[in-house]
C-alpha positions in Angstrom: 105.7 129.3 115.0 103.6 126.1 114.6 104.5 123.1 112.5 101.7 121.5 110.4 101.8 118.1 108.8 100.1 117.5 105.5 98.9 114.0 105.0 97.7 112.3 101.8 100.2 114.0 99.4 100.6 111.5 96.6 103.8 111.1 94.6 102.7 113.2 91.7 101.8 116.2 93.8 105.0 115.9 95.8 107.0 115.7 92.5 105.3 118.8 91.2 105.8 120.8 94.4 109.5 119.8 94.5 110.0 120.8 90.8 108.2 124.1 91.2 110.2 124.9 94.4 113.5 124.1 92.5 112.4 126.3 89.6 111.8 129.2 92.0 115.0 128.5 93.9 113.2 127.9 97.2 112.2 125.1 99.5 108.9 123.1 99.2 107.9 124.5 102.6 108.5 128.1 101.5 106.6 127.4 98.3 103.6 126.0 100.1 103.5 129.1 102.4 103.7 131.4 99.4 100.8 129.6 97.8 98.7 129.7 100.9 99.4 133.4 101.5 98.5 134.2 97.8 95.1 132.6 98.4 
């Protein structure tokens, strides 16, 4: 499996991703993969 770095993520976006991941009980990485797969 490949690893991808995402640059240019500002503090507000990072905070929102972390909060959403915590609410769903998952990691930020898993959340981002779910969002990408959902289109």
